[in-house]
Every structure is written in structure tokens, then in C-alpha cells.
C-alpha positions as CSV (number, residue, x, y, z in Angstrom):
1,X,56.7,-84.8,-26.8
2,X,57.9,-83.0,-23.8
3,X,55.0,-81.6,-21.6
4,X,56.3,-78.1,-21.1
5,X,53.6,-75.2,-19.8
6,X,52.9,-72.3,-22.0
7,X,53.1,-69.1,-20.1
8,X,52.5,-65.6,-20.8
9,X,55.8,-64.8,-19.5
10,X,58.9,-67.1,-18.6
11,X,61.8,-66.4,-16.3
12,X,65.3,-67.5,-15.9
13,X,64.3,-70.7,-14.3
14,X,62.1,-71.7,-17.1
15,X,65.2,-70.8,-19.4
16,X,67.4,-73.2,-17.4
17,X,64.8,-75.9,-17.7
18,X,64.4,-75.6,-21.5
19,X,68.2,-75.9,-21.9
20,X,68.1,-79.0,-19.8
21,X,65.3,-80.5,-21.6
22,X,66.9,-79.8,-25.0
23,X,70.2,-81.5,-24.0
24,X,68.8,-84.6,-22.5
25,X,67.1,-87.8,-23.8
26,X,63.7,-86.9,-25.3
27,X,65.1,-83.5,-26.3
28,X,66.8,-82.2,-29.4
29,X,69.4,-84.6,-31.3
30,X,71.5,-81.6,-32.3
31,X,71.5,-80.1,-28.8
32,X,72.5,-83.5,-27.1
33,X,75.4,-83.9,-29.6
34,X,77.1,-80.6,-28.7
35,X,80.1,-79.9,-26.4
36,X,81.9,-76.7,-25.3
37,X,84.2,-76.8,-28.5
38,X,81.6,-77.5,-31.2
39,X,79.6,-74.4,-29.9
40,X,82.4,-72.2,-28.9
41,X,82.2,-70.1,-32.2
42,X,78.5,-69.9,-31.6
43,X,79.2,-68.1,-28.4
44,X,81.6,-65.5,-30.0
45,X,79.1,-65.0,-32.7
46,X,76.2,-64.1,-30.1
47,X,78.3,-61.7,-28.3
48,X,79.4,-59.7,-31.4
49,X,75.6,-59.7,-32.4
50,X,74.8,-58.3,-28.9
51,X,77.3,-55.8,-29.7
52,X,75.7,-54.8,-33.0
53,X,72.3,-54.1,-31.0
54,X,74.4,-51.7,-28.8
55,X,76.3,-50.1,-31.8
56,X,72.9,-49.4,-33.6
57,X,71.1,-48.5,-30.4
58,X,68.4,-51.1,-31.4
59,X,66.9,-52.1,-28.0
60,X,64.7,-54.9,-29.5
61,X,67.8,-56.5,-31.2
62,X,69.7,-56.1,-28.0
63,X,67.1,-57.9,-26.0
64,X,66.9,-60.8,-28.4
65,X,70.9,-61.1,-28.7
66,X,71.3,-60.9,-25.0
67,X,69.0,-63.8,-24.7
68,X,71.2,-65.7,-27.1
69,X,74.2,-64.9,-25.0
70,X,72.5,-66.2,-22.1
71,X,71.5,-69.3,-23.7
72,X,75.1,-70.0,-24.5
73,X,75.9,-69.5,-20.9
74,X,73.3,-71.8,-19.7
75,X,74.2,-74.3,-22.4
76,X,78.0,-74.4,-21.3
77,X,76.8,-74.6,-17.6
78,X,74.6,-77.4,-18.3
79,X,77.4,-79.4,-20.0
80,X,79.4,-78.9,-16.8
81,X,76.6,-79.9,-14.5
82,X,76.2,-83.1,-16.5
83,X,80.0,-83.7,-15.8
84,X,79.6,-82.8,-12.1
85,X,81.8,-79.9,-12.1
86,X,79.5,-77.1,-11.4
87,X,76.1,-75.7,-12.4
88,X,74.7,-72.4,-13.1
89,X,74.2,-71.5,-9.5
90,X,78.0,-72.0,-8.9
91,X,78.7,-69.8,-11.7
92,X,76.5,-67.1,-10.2
93,X,77.9,-67.7,-6.5
94,X,81.5,-67.3,-7.9
95,X,80.6,-64.0,-10.0
96,X,78.6,-62.5,-6.9
97,X,81.7,-63.0,-4.5
98,X,84.1,-61.5,-7.1
99,X,81.9,-58.5,-7.3
100,X,81.8,-58.2,-3.6
101,X,85.5,-58.7,-3.2
102,X,86.3,-56.1,-6.0
103,X,83.9,-53.4,-4.6
104,X,85.2,-52.8,-1.0
105,X,84.1,-49.4,-1.4
106,X,80.4,-50.4,-1.6
107,X,80.4,-53.6,0.5
108,X,83.2,-52.8,2.7
109,X,84.7,-49.8,4.5
110,X,87.2,-48.7,1.9
111,X,86.8,-45.1,0.8
112,X,87.4,-43.8,-2.7
113,X,87.7,-40.3,-4.3
114,X,86.4,-41.3,-7.6
115,X,86.3,-43.6,-10.6
116,X,90.0,-43.5,-11.0
117,X,90.6,-44.9,-7.6
118,X,88.0,-47.5,-8.1
119,X,89.8,-48.7,-11.3
120,X,93.1,-48.7,-9.3
121,X,91.7,-50.8,-6.6
122,X,90.1,-53.2,-9.1
123,X,93.3,-53.9,-10.7
124,X,95.0,-54.2,-7.2
125,X,92.4,-56.7,-6.0
126,X,92.4,-58.6,-9.3
127,X,96.1,-59.2,-8.9
128,X,95.5,-60.6,-5.4
129,X,92.7,-62.7,-6.5
130,X,94.7,-64.0,-9.5
131,X,97.8,-64.4,-7.6
132,X,99.6,-62.2,-10.1
133,X,103.1,-61.4,-8.2
134,X,104.9,-59.8,-11.2
135,X,103.9,-57.0,-13.8
136,X,104.6,-59.7,-16.4
137,X,102.1,-62.0,-14.7
138,X,99.4,-59.2,-15.5
139,X,100.6,-59.2,-19.2
140,X,100.2,-62.9,-19.4
141,X,96.9,-62.8,-18.0
142,X,95.3,-61.1,-21.0
143,X,93.4,-63.8,-23.0
144,X,95.1,-64.7,-26.2
145,X,91.4,-65.4,-27.7
146,X,90.9,-61.6,-27.7
147,X,90.7,-59.9,-31.2
148,X,94.4,-59.1,-31.8
149,X,94.2,-55.3,-31.7
150,X,92.4,-55.5,-28.5
151,X,94.6,-57.9,-26.8
152,X,97.7,-55.5,-28.0
153,X,96.0,-52.6,-26.5
154,X,95.3,-54.2,-23.2
155,X,98.8,-55.7,-22.9
156,X,100.1,-52.0,-23.7
157,X,97.8,-50.7,-21.0
158,X,99.1,-53.1,-18.4
159,X,102.6,-52.3,-19.3
160,X,102.2,-48.7,-19.0
161,X,100.7,-49.2,-15.5
162,X,104.2,-50.6,-14.6
163,X,105.8,-47.5,-15.9
164,X,106.9,-48.9,-19.3
165,X,105.5,-46.3,-21.7
166,X,106.2,-43.3,-23.9
167,X,105.8,-40.0,-22.3
168,X,103.5,-38.9,-25.1
169,X,102.1,-39.8,-28.7
170,X,105.3,-38.6,-30.4
171,X,107.3,-41.8,-29.1
172,X,104.5,-44.0,-30.7
173,X,104.7,-42.1,-34.0
174,X,108.5,-42.5,-34.0
175,X,108.1,-46.4,-33.4
176,X,105.5,-46.4,-36.3
177,X,108.0,-44.6,-38.6
178,X,110.9,-47.1,-37.4
179,X,108.8,-50.2,-37.7
180,X,107.7,-49.2,-41.3
181,X,111.3,-48.8,-42.5
182,X,112.1,-52.4,-40.9
183,X,109.0,-53.8,-42.8
184,X,110.2,-52.3,-46.0
185,X,113.7,-53.8,-45.5
186,X,112.3,-57.2,-44.6
187,X,110.0,-57.1,-47.6
188,X,113.0,-56.3,-49.9
189,X,114.8,-59.3,-48.3
190,X,111.9,-61.5,-48.2
191,X,112.7,-62.4,-44.5
192,X,110.8,-62.0,-41.2
193,X,108.0,-60.1,-43.1
194,X,105.2,-61.4,-40.6
195,X,107.2,-60.3,-37.6
196,X,108.0,-56.9,-39.1
197,X,104.2,-56.5,-40.0
198,X,103.3,-57.5,-36.5
199,X,105.6,-55.0,-34.9
200,X,104.2,-52.3,-37.2
201,X,100.6,-53.2,-36.2
202,X,101.5,-53.2,-32.5
203,X,103.2,-49.8,-32.9
204,X,100.0,-48.4,-34.4
205,X,97.9,-49.8,-31.6
206,X,100.1,-48.0,-29.3
207,X,99.4,-44.6,-31.2
208,X,95.8,-45.5,-31.0
209,X,96.0,-45.9,-27.3
210,X,97.7,-42.5,-26.7
211,X,95.1,-40.9,-29.0
212,X,92.1,-42.5,-27.2
213,X,91.0,-44.3,-30.2
214,X,89.6,-47.9,-30.2
215,X,91.7,-49.7,-32.8
216,X,89.3,-52.2,-33.6
217,X,86.7,-49.4,-34.2
218,X,89.1,-47.5,-36.3
219,X,90.1,-50.5,-38.5
220,X,86.2,-51.2,-38.9
221,X,85.4,-47.8,-40.0
222,X,88.4,-47.8,-42.3
223,X,87.1,-51.0,-43.9
224,X,83.5,-49.6,-44.3
225,X,85.2,-46.5,-45.9
226,X,87.0,-48.6,-48.2
227,X,84.0,-50.5,-49.2
228,X,82.1,-47.2,-50.0
229,X,84.8,-45.8,-52.0
230,X,85.2,-49.2,-53.9
231,X,81.6,-49.0,-54.7
232,X,82.0,-45.6,-56.3
233,X,85.1,-46.7,-58.3
234,X,83.0,-49.7,-59.6
235,X,80.0,-47.4,-60.5
236,X,82.4,-45.1,-62.1
237,X,83.8,-47.8,-64.3
238,X,80.4,-49.3,-65.0
239,X,79.1,-45.7,-66.0
240,X,82.1,-45.7,-68.6
241,X,81.0,-49.2,-69.9
242,X,84.1,-50.7,-68.6
243,X,84.8,-53.7,-66.2
244,X,87.1,-52.4,-63.6
245,X,89.1,-55.6,-63.7
246,X,90.4,-54.6,-67.2
247,X,91.0,-51.0,-66.5
248,X,94.6,-49.7,-66.1
249,X,95.6,-48.9,-62.6
250,X,96.1,-45.2,-63.3
251,X,92.5,-45.0,-64.3
252,X,91.3,-46.8,-61.2
253,X,93.4,-44.3,-59.2
254,X,91.6,-41.3,-60.9
255,X,88.2,-42.9,-60.0
256,X,89.5,-43.7,-56.3
257,X,90.6,-39.9,-56.0
258,X,87.1,-39.0,-57.3
259,X,85.4,-41.1,-54.9
260,X,87.4,-39.6,-52.0
261,X,86.6,-36.0,-53.1
262,X,82.7,-37.0,-52.9
263,X,83.3,-37.3,-49.1
264,X,84.7,-33.6,-48.7
């Protein structure tokens, strides 16, 4: 049994020590068996759960989930410390230096007129920091591990900063119509369906960007709306004493339209 002191309140150093204890002999067999790849999904899930605390404005949940996110950070840093590559202090050092470098209007002498200039400076300094010499380099820098809609949006924003963009949303709408037609043709031929569907989704993200809509939020809300309407359809079928699976499509469509009317 590990002799670890009980305290009324722990701090980050205690947190770090607990992770180290769990990951080393005498600690937890499961924790000792993990590596970066085995807990990669855990990291992602904890971030999303923290976002749920933000979305629901639940401060208790947010505090708990931020702790879980920090646990993942400390865990990954502990793995690298054992490998002799870096520790959590090295992580903090690099992060602080990055913040100082990218905020010359705070830690240096550069003057800014407002948030737009701050963001422009940030992009400029980031390109310097990452040695991005071309506009294409900035597009390649967008992480492929982002959710696909967010990655598409971010790539489009960087392309727009290079002047490659529609003048207004009408161009994006026209592209949606064009890509829809091409998807119909591909489906009829049964060729390039995935490619054309991807092009249509990319075009839809472009429209969302022009309209100031987060495509991930929009799709999530559409999915929630679908579930709500689906439940009303199923309830309607059950009220009629029928399993919706056996109902003709025309009757299901009637129930669907009735479900939509309940929202008006």
C-alpha cells in the first residue's frame, strides 16, 4: 500500500505525484500497462465531456471534466518522462514561451488596434514559428484528427485568408447545387459516389462558414431534431396499435409531417 498523505486540499504537484505513483511499480497494474495509443481515445472523450460541461453551463461538471483532461495530460507527460524525452515542466515551458511569442502586444512593444489585428498577428507569428513558407503549408498544418466538418471549415478559412474565396454566400449556394447534381449523376452511375458526397459536404461547410454557423453544432442539432421527430412518429404508430416497422412509407411520412407541425 502506498503511503500518500490525506489533505483537505490537493494541488497540481500532488496530482502529478499521484499519476507517477499509479504508473510505476507498486501502483496500478492497468495504469502501468497503458501507452499513448491505448489511452488516445480516452483523451478525446474527456475533452468532449468537458465541452458538455461548457454547453450545459454546468460548472460542477466542467470542474470534474477539466480534472479528467488534466489527468490525461499528466499521464502522457509521465510516459514521455519515463522515456527520457520531456516532462510536464517542459510542456509548460514550451507553452509559456509560445504565449509570450504570440502576444508581442502584451509582452513586447507591438501596438494593436483591436482583436482583429491580434488574430492577424497570431497567424503571422504562427507561420513564422511553424516555418510555414506557403499558403498551402498553412492548409497542411490543419490537424487531420479534427472532426471532418471542423477540419474542412478550418482549411477553408485559411484558404480564404490567401484570397481564395467566394465574394459572398451565393457562390457557396451555387456550389452546393453543382455538387448535388454531380452526386446524383455519380449515384446513377454507381461511380465516385464517396468522392462526390465528400464534395457536397465540403460545399455545405463553405455555406455554413459564410453564414457564421458552426457546422458541427448545426449537424448535432439536426440530429437531435431528427430523434425528437422520430420519437413522435413512433409514438403515433404505437397509439394506432401498429409497429412502425410494418407501416407503409406514406403513413410514416404523414406522421413525420404531423411531428414537424408540432414544432410550429
